[in-house]
TORKOL-4160 file (C-alpha; in steps of 0.2 Angstrom, whole numbers, padded with zeros to 4 digits, m for minus):
199
<pt num="1" X="0670" Y="0412" Z="1099"/>
<pt num="2" X="0655" Y="0415" Z="1110"/>
<pt num="3" X="0666" Y="0421" Z="1124"/>
<pt num="4" X="0674" Y="0434" Z="1112"/>
<pt num="5" X="0656" Y="0440" Z="1107"/>
<pt num="6" X="0651" Y="0442" Z="1125"/>
<pt num="7" X="0666" Y="0452" Z="1129"/>
<pt num="8" X="0663" Y="0463" Z="1114"/>
<pt num="9" X="0645" Y="0466" Z="1119"/>
<pt num="10" X="0651" Y="0470" Z="1137"/>
<pt num="11" X="0664" Y="0483" Z="1131"/>
<pt num="12" X="0651" Y="0491" Z="1119"/>
<pt num="13" X="0638" Y="0493" Z="1134"/>
<pt num="14" X="0652" Y="0500" Z="1145"/>
<pt num="15" X="0657" Y="0512" Z="1132"/>
<pt num="16" X="0639" Y="0517" Z="1129"/>
<pt num="17" X="0638" Y="0521" Z="1147"/>
<pt num="18" X="0653" Y="0532" Z="1147"/>
<pt num="19" X="0649" Y="0542" Z="1132"/>
<pt num="20" X="0630" Y="0543" Z="1135"/>
<pt num="21" X="0625" Y="0546" Z="1153"/>
<pt num="22" X="0607" Y="0543" Z="1150"/>
<pt num="23" X="0610" Y="0525" Z="1150"/>
<pt num="24" X="0616" Y="0526" Z="1168"/>
<pt num="25" X="0605" Y="0526" Z="1183"/>
<pt num="26" X="0600" Y="0544" Z="1187"/>
<pt num="27" X="0593" Y="0547" Z="1205"/>
<pt num="28" X="0586" Y="0563" Z="1214"/>
<pt num="29" X="0586" Y="0562" Z="1233"/>
<pt num="30" X="0577" Y="0572" Z="1246"/>
<pt num="31" X="0594" Y="0578" Z="1252"/>
<pt num="32" X="0598" Y="0585" Z="1235"/>
<pt num="33" X="0583" Y="0597" Z="1237"/>
<pt num="34" X="0584" Y="0601" Z="1255"/>
<pt num="35" X="0600" Y="0607" Z="1264"/>
<pt num="36" X="0592" Y="0602" Z="1280"/>
<pt num="37" X="0579" Y="0589" Z="1276"/>
<pt num="38" X="0571" Y="0587" Z="1293"/>
<pt num="39" X="0566" Y="0606" Z="1293"/>
<pt num="40" X="0562" Y="0607" Z="1274"/>
<pt num="41" X="0576" Y="0620" Z="1272"/>
<pt num="42" X="0580" Y="0622" Z="1254"/>
<pt num="43" X="0596" Y="0633" Z="1258"/>
<pt num="44" X="0604" Y="0642" Z="1272"/>
<pt num="45" X="0619" Y="0653" Z="1270"/>
<pt num="46" X="0628" Y="0669" Z="1276"/>
<pt num="47" X="0632" Y="0684" Z="1265"/>
<pt num="48" X="0646" Y="0695" Z="1271"/>
<pt num="49" X="0646" Y="0713" Z="1267"/>
<pt num="50" X="0661" Y="0721" Z="1276"/>
<pt num="51" X="0658" Y="0739" Z="1281"/>
<pt num="52" X="0639" Y="0738" Z="1279"/>
<pt num="53" X="0630" Y="0738" Z="1295"/>
<pt num="54" X="0613" Y="0729" Z="1299"/>
<pt num="55" X="0602" Y="0745" Z="1295"/>
<pt num="56" X="0610" Y="0748" Z="1278"/>
<pt num="57" X="0609" Y="0729" Z="1274"/>
<pt num="58" X="0591" Y="0730" Z="1278"/>
<pt num="59" X="0589" Y="0745" Z="1267"/>
<pt num="60" X="0598" Y="0736" Z="1253"/>
<pt num="61" X="0587" Y="0720" Z="1254"/>
<pt num="62" X="0571" Y="0731" Z="1253"/>
<pt num="63" X="0578" Y="0740" Z="1238"/>
<pt num="64" X="0581" Y="0724" Z="1230"/>
<pt num="65" X="0564" Y="0717" Z="1234"/>
<pt num="66" X="0556" Y="0732" Z="1226"/>
<pt num="67" X="0562" Y="0727" Z="1209"/>
<pt num="68" X="0562" Y="0708" Z="1212"/>
<pt num="69" X="0543" Y="0707" Z="1217"/>
<pt num="70" X="0529" Y="0714" Z="1207"/>
<pt num="71" X="0521" Y="0719" Z="1224"/>
<pt num="72" X="0531" Y="0718" Z="1240"/>
<pt num="73" X="0516" Y="0719" Z="1251"/>
<pt num="74" X="0509" Y="0703" Z="1244"/>
<pt num="75" X="0525" Y="0693" Z="1248"/>
<pt num="76" X="0531" Y="0701" Z="1264"/>
<pt num="77" X="0526" Y="0690" Z="1279"/>
<pt num="78" X="0535" Y="0701" Z="1293"/>
<pt num="79" X="0548" Y="0713" Z="1296"/>
<pt num="80" X="0559" Y="0722" Z="1309"/>
<pt num="81" X="0575" Y="0732" Z="1311"/>
<pt num="82" X="0585" Y="0716" Z="1310"/>
<pt num="83" X="0575" Y="0705" Z="1299"/>
<pt num="84" X="0563" Y="0703" Z="1284"/>
<pt num="85" X="0553" Y="0688" Z="1279"/>
<pt num="86" X="0547" Y="0686" Z="1261"/>
<pt num="87" X="0536" Y="0672" Z="1254"/>
<pt num="88" X="0536" Y="0672" Z="1235"/>
<pt num="89" X="0529" Y="0658" Z="1225"/>
<pt num="90" X="0541" Y="0652" Z="1212"/>
<pt num="91" X="0533" Y="0644" Z="1197"/>
<pt num="92" X="0540" Y="0633" Z="1184"/>
<pt num="93" X="0536" Y="0620" Z="1171"/>
<pt num="94" X="0543" Y="0602" Z="1170"/>
<pt num="95" X="0540" Y="0587" Z="1159"/>
<pt num="96" X="0527" Y="0577" Z="1169"/>
<pt num="97" X="0518" Y="0561" Z="1165"/>
<pt num="98" X="0519" Y="0556" Z="1146"/>
<pt num="99" X="0531" Y="0571" Z="1145"/>
<pt num="100" X="0517" Y="0583" Z="1146"/>
<pt num="101" X="0522" Y="0601" Z="1151"/>
<pt num="102" X="0516" Y="0602" Z="1169"/>
<pt num="103" X="0515" Y="0618" Z="1180"/>
<pt num="104" X="0523" Y="0617" Z="1197"/>
<pt num="105" X="0528" Y="0629" Z="1211"/>
<pt num="106" X="0536" Y="0630" Z="1228"/>
<pt num="107" X="0533" Y="0643" Z="1241"/>
<pt num="108" X="0551" Y="0650" Z="1246"/>
<pt num="109" X="0549" Y="0656" Z="1263"/>
<pt num="110" X="0564" Y="0667" Z="1263"/>
<pt num="111" X="0571" Y="0675" Z="1279"/>
<pt num="112" X="0584" Y="0688" Z="1280"/>
<pt num="113" X="0593" Y="0691" Z="1297"/>
<pt num="114" X="0604" Y="0706" Z="1298"/>
<pt num="115" X="0620" Y="0710" Z="1308"/>
<pt num="116" X="0634" Y="0722" Z="1305"/>
<pt num="117" X="0645" Y="0715" Z="1291"/>
<pt num="118" X="0634" Y="0700" Z="1287"/>
<pt num="119" X="0616" Y="0694" Z="1283"/>
<pt num="120" X="0610" Y="0676" Z="1286"/>
<pt num="121" X="0597" Y="0669" Z="1273"/>
<pt num="122" X="0586" Y="0654" Z="1277"/>
<pt num="123" X="0575" Y="0648" Z="1263"/>
<pt num="124" X="0561" Y="0635" Z="1268"/>
<pt num="125" X="0549" Y="0626" Z="1257"/>
<pt num="126" X="0532" Y="0628" Z="1264"/>
<pt num="127" X="0518" Y="0614" Z="1263"/>
<pt num="128" X="0506" Y="0623" Z="1252"/>
<pt num="129" X="0494" Y="0620" Z="1237"/>
<pt num="130" X="0488" Y="0631" Z="1223"/>
<pt num="131" X="0477" Y="0629" Z="1208"/>
<pt num="132" X="0488" Y="0629" Z="1192"/>
<pt num="133" X="0483" Y="0637" Z="1175"/>
<pt num="134" X="0477" Y="0619" Z="1170"/>
<pt num="135" X="0465" Y="0619" Z="1184"/>
<pt num="136" X="0475" Y="0606" Z="1194"/>
<pt num="137" X="0483" Y="0607" Z="1212"/>
<pt num="138" X="0501" Y="0610" Z="1210"/>
<pt num="139" X="0515" Y="0609" Z="1223"/>
<pt num="140" X="0534" Y="0605" Z="1225"/>
<pt num="141" X="0535" Y="0601" Z="1243"/>
<pt num="142" X="0542" Y="0584" Z="1246"/>
<pt num="143" X="0530" Y="0577" Z="1259"/>
<pt num="144" X="0534" Y="0565" Z="1272"/>
<pt num="145" X="0517" Y="0556" Z="1271"/>
<pt num="146" X="0502" Y="0556" Z="1260"/>
<pt num="147" X="0488" Y="0550" Z="1271"/>
<pt num="148" X="0497" Y="0534" Z="1279"/>
<pt num="149" X="0508" Y="0532" Z="1264"/>
<pt num="150" X="0527" Y="0537" Z="1267"/>
<pt num="151" X="0535" Y="0545" Z="1252"/>
<pt num="152" X="0551" Y="0538" Z="1246"/>
<pt num="153" X="0567" Y="0548" Z="1250"/>
<pt num="154" X="0573" Y="0546" Z="1232"/>
<pt num="155" X="0566" Y="0544" Z="1214"/>
<pt num="156" X="0575" Y="0536" Z="1199"/>
<pt num="157" X="0574" Y="0542" Z="1182"/>
<pt num="158" X="0565" Y="0527" Z="1175"/>
<pt num="159" X="0547" Y="0519" Z="1174"/>
<pt num="160" X="0533" Y="0527" Z="1184"/>
<pt num="161" X="0546" Y="0538" Z="1194"/>
<pt num="162" X="0552" Y="0548" Z="1179"/>
<pt num="163" X="0539" Y="0562" Z="1182"/>
<pt num="164" X="0544" Y="0564" Z="1200"/>
<pt num="165" X="0562" Y="0563" Z="1196"/>
<pt num="166" X="0560" Y="0578" Z="1183"/>
<pt num="167" X="0549" Y="0588" Z="1195"/>
<pt num="168" X="0561" Y="0587" Z="1209"/>
<pt num="169" X="0576" Y="0589" Z="1198"/>
<pt num="170" X="0569" Y="0605" Z="1190"/>
<pt num="171" X="0564" Y="0611" Z="1208"/>
<pt num="172" X="0583" Y="0610" Z="1213"/>
<pt num="173" X="0588" Y="0621" Z="1198"/>
<pt num="174" X="0574" Y="0633" Z="1202"/>
<pt num="175" X="0580" Y="0634" Z="1220"/>
<pt num="176" X="0598" Y="0636" Z="1214"/>
<pt num="177" X="0592" Y="0651" Z="1203"/>
<pt num="178" X="0583" Y="0659" Z="1218"/>
<pt num="179" X="0599" Y="0657" Z="1229"/>
<pt num="180" X="0610" Y="0665" Z="1215"/>
<pt num="181" X="0597" Y="0679" Z="1214"/>
<pt num="182" X="0599" Y="0683" Z="1232"/>
<pt num="183" X="0618" Y="0682" Z="1233"/>
<pt num="184" X="0618" Y="0695" Z="1219"/>
<pt num="185" X="0610" Y="0708" Z="1230"/>
<pt num="186" X="0621" Y="0723" Z="1230"/>
<pt num="187" X="0625" Y="0728" Z="1248"/>
<pt num="188" X="0640" Y="0737" Z="1243"/>
<pt num="189" X="0655" Y="0736" Z="1232"/>
<pt num="190" X="0665" Y="0725" Z="1244"/>
<pt num="191" X="0651" Y="0713" Z="1248"/>
<pt num="192" X="0654" Y="0699" Z="1235"/>
<pt num="193" X="0659" Y="0685" Z="1247"/>
<pt num="194" X="0649" Y="0673" Z="1257"/>
<pt num="195" X="0652" Y="0661" Z="1271"/>
<pt num="196" X="0643" Y="0651" Z="1284"/>
<pt num="197" X="0657" Y="0652" Z="1297"/>
<pt num="198" X="0655" Y="0661" Z="1314"/>
<pt num="199" X="0637" Y="0667" Z="1312"/>
């Protein structure tokens, strides 16, 4: 009888895990946030725009930036005939400690490199701090060390790690949104595909 009860409990728990993923262990890893972790690169990809040369691609990105940013001068780091670098601060809110809404941001150092028929985009998370609306220092950078303490390479959605899990998990969503915005730049009617091959 006890054996039957134990089996029923085990089956109930297993069924609960299948229908309710919150019972399962959720983990966010540093490699989930950074495509190239050792360089803190959030994303790197190539947008193909067949029939659009480097000069026209440069012009298309400038036109996009004029509507994407309130003031392009504030976010432009450097520019040339075959490249432009922007440094926007992307702010968002996540459920912090005790589920309190907490402001965070990451500095998306975004470099466009232009060639005829294709543009390479590299988005790097810069180590930076700023004072949030609540008056506290806010950042999203996943540091390697704080003082002499080495940061974990992953956080679980449980216990004292929950706030970190939510912060980095939401940062991944923000990064994906930024990548999607960039990939939607209208270079030409024929430039809707992207590839990392043969850069």
